[in-house]
N, C-alpha and C positions, 0 to 999 in steps of 0.2 A: 573461499577456503576457510577452514576452521582456524581461528587465530588464538585459541586457548581461552582460559577463564578470564572473566572480567576483573579488573581491579576494583577494590571497594571504592564507593563514591567519595569524592572530596568536596565538602560543602563550602565552596569558596564563592564569595560575592564578587562579580565582575567590577571592573573600573567604572563602567557606566552606572551601576547600581550604587556604588559607594559615593560617586559624585552627586547623584540625585539625592541620596540620603542627607548629605551635608548641605546641599543647596536648599532643600526643603523637605523636612521629615514627612510631610503629607504627600510627597510625590510618588511614593511607592504604590498606593492604591491606584493612582492615575496611570502609572506604568503598567499595572496589571490590566486595566481597561484597554490600554493601547495594544498590548500583546494579544489580547483576545480578538480585537478587531482585525489586527494584522493577520492572525492565523485564519480567521473565518472569512475575511474580506467582506465583513458586514457589521454595521453598527447594531442592527436589530438582532442579528444572530448572537453577537457578543452579549447583548442585554439579556436575551433568553438564557444563555449559558450561565451568566453570573447572577441572574435573578434581580436585576435592576432595570430601571427604565431606559429607553433608548436615548432620551434627552440627557440623562445622567452620564451615559457613556460618551455622548458627543461633547458634553461640557468638560468631562475629565480629560479627554484627549486634547481638546482645545487648550486647557490649562497647562497640560504638559508641553505642548508646542510653544506656548508663550514663555514658559519657564526656560526651555532649552533654546528658544529663539530660532527654531528651525521648523520647517513643514515636514511632518512625519507621514501624513496620508494625503493623497489626492482624491477628492470626492467629486462624483458627478451624481446625477439623479438615478443612474442605473448601476454604478459600480464604485468600488473602493480599491485604490491601488496604493502600495507602499512605496514611498520615495526612497532615493538612495540613502538619505540620512536615516529614514525609518528602518531600512533593511540593516544598516549598521547597528542600530539600537536593538533590533530583534536578535541578530546574530550574537551580540555581546551579552545582552541582559536576559533573554529568555531562558537559556540553560541555567543561569544562576538563580533565577526566580523559581524555576521548577525544582531545582535542587534544595533551595531553602524551604519550599513547601513540603518536600519529601522529608527533610530533616525535622520539621515541626510535627509531621504525622508520625514519624518514627519515635519521637520523644514520648508519645502516648502509648507505645507498644509495650506489651508484657515481655518477660524474659524469653529470649529465643524467638520472638514473634516479629514479623515484618509487616508494617503498615505502609500502604502506598497506592499509587495509581499507575496504570500502564495503558498507553494509547498506541494502537497498532494500525498501520495502513496495510491492507491485504487485498490482492486481486480476487474477484468473485470466485474464479475457478479453484483457488487454493483453499477456500473456506472449508468445504466438506472433507477434502482429501488431506489437507496439511494441518490446518488449525484446529478443527473439531476434535481430532484424536488427542491433542495436547491439553486443551483447556480444562476438561473435567478434573483430571488428576491434579493439575496445577492449582485449580481453585480449592480442591479438597485439602491440599497441603498448606495453602496460603490463603485462607478465607478472608483476610483483611487487606488483600491486594485487589483492588477493583480493576477490571480490565474493560477497556472500551475498544471495540473492533470496528473500524470504518472500512467497509468492503466497496471498492471501486476500482475500475480498470485503468484509469489514467495514471501516468507517471507522476508521482507526488514528491515534492521537495519536503522530506520529513523534518528537516531542521526548521525551515521557514514556517511550516504549518503546524508545528508543535507536537509532532509524533515522537514517541520514544524509540520506535523501531518500525521496520516494515518487512514485508515478504515479497520477493520478486524472483524471476529467473535471473541467474547470475549475470548474464550478458547485459541486463538492464540496470545493473547496480553501479554507481559511481565508484571509481577506483580507490577513493580515499575512505571508503566505508569498511568497517569490520564485517566479515561474512561468516555465518554459521550454517552448515549444511542441514537441511530439513528432510530432503528426500534423495533417493537414488536418481540417477539419470533416467529419463523417460523419452518417449517419442510423441510426435504429433503425426497423426495418421489421417488418411482419407477413407471414409466409410460410406456404405450405401446398403440399402435393403436388398435382399434377393429379388424381390418383385421389381424394383427399379432396374437392376442389372439385367434381368430377363427381358425387359422391354427395350432397354437402350444399349445393352452391351457393356462389357467391362473394359475400362481404359487400360491400355497396355503400356503406354508411354506418358510422361508428364504432359506433353502437348495435347494429348487426347482430352484432357480435362476442359480445354477451351471449347469443346463441342458438346459438353454435358451441362445439365441443369445443376447449378451449384448453389447451395444454401450458404450465403456469405455474411460477412460482418465487417464493420468499419474499424479502422485503427483508432484506439482511444486517444492517441496523441495527435494524429493529423486529420482525422475525420474521413480520410480516403478509404475506399474499399481495400480490405487487406489482401495482399497478394500471397497466395498459398506458397509456402516454402517447402521444397523437396530437395533431396540430395542423394548422390550416389558416388562413392569414391571421392574424388576431388571436385566433381562437378555439382553445381547448385542451380536450382531453378526458382524463380519467383514468377508465379503465374497469375495474371490478372483475370481470374475467372469471373463469370457472370451468372446471374440467376434471377428469378422473379421474387425471391424473398431475401431481405437483408435484416438481420437482427443481432444485437449484441447479447442475446440470451442463449447461452450454450445449451440449456435443457430444451428450449424450444426447437433449436436446430436439430438436436438429436431425435426429438419426438417426430418431427417432420421427416427426417431421414428414415426412421423406422417405418413410417407410413408410405414410403416409396416416393416422396415428393422430390428427392434429389440427393446428390452427394454432399457431404459436409466434411470439414477439416476440424479435427478435435484433439484435445489433450487425451492421450490413449487411456489412462486410468478412468477417465470420465465415461468412456464407452465400454469398459471391461465387461459389465454384466450383459449388455446387448450383444457383444461379440461372442461371449461364451455360450449364450443361448441360441445364437444363430439369427437373431432378429436383425443384426447388422453384419456385414462382411467388410474386412479390410481390403482395399484395392491399392495397387501400386506400392505394396508393402516393401519391396526392395528399395524404394525411393523415400521411405519414411525419414523425416528429419529428427535427429536425436539431439536433446539438450541436456546439459549437466544436471538440471534439477532445480528445485526451489531452495532459496537460502533466506534465512533471517539476516537482516543487516541493520546497523546502527552507526551513528557518527564516530564515536571514539570511546575508548575505555574510560578516559578521564571524566567524561560527562555522564557516565551511566549511573543509574540509581540502583539501590538495593533490589527493588522490584524487578528491574530489567535483568540484573545479574541472576536472580533466581529463575526468571522465565527462560533465560538462555540455557541454564543448567538443565531445566526440564526438557527444552527443545532438543538439546544435544543427546539426552537420554533416549529420545524417540527416534533419532536419525538412524 
């Protein structure tokens, strides 16, 4: 739901950051190294992002751990995990550090100009239909706000991973997040080519899908084959369909469906051109599942930056 305009950012340094500054003025660069590693779960990734050597990152994190006398990261040869103490530090210090950096950038801005950086987590399917219409005009109005878009379908902890905001279906958003509507409600539909339906028949009931060749995909959170969701009235179906092709690329599934390779389950706006032209037909339309739409979400008004506030205003103007 739209919870109104954002409050202006308050550039307050957290208790953790203050303590670190008093304990050792040189600890703030080390803190920045740690936050990058915690967000990326990688020492080498943090080094690339910050433009330093991997050994410098490792040494800086080790010095910070020695200063605090706690273990912040658990390292193995294959992975990096944040400890409970490390997570507390991320939760407390990361917003303050990002706000301080935003304040420094804004100090260099001209009158009426906003300088900053915005990092967004967006599902692949939302990029062309939701985000692409917003970004050009936003960048034209605010050329000194850099925008980084990370497109991936897994559920992301935007606070822990250093994002300013994300885009999701509303049912996948945590309840303590502020939500801003980006689209109207839409449906997920089952589609197939006329050639496929002529050969195999048209399913009349949800259970009929179990006898059809279905172009499927895996859940980004569990890795299991996604059960197609249908509904009618108060009744809901989750169908464990099967087929010879499994891919998380929606465009590939649509292309194969147009060529008569099987039925697929799709975000309806993604198939609108093919449906209008007749290359695809909607089946079981009376059972199509409807969702409230895509929403921009972010942790809280108190932690928002000026860049995010302006982006929210632009997004609301397009909704």
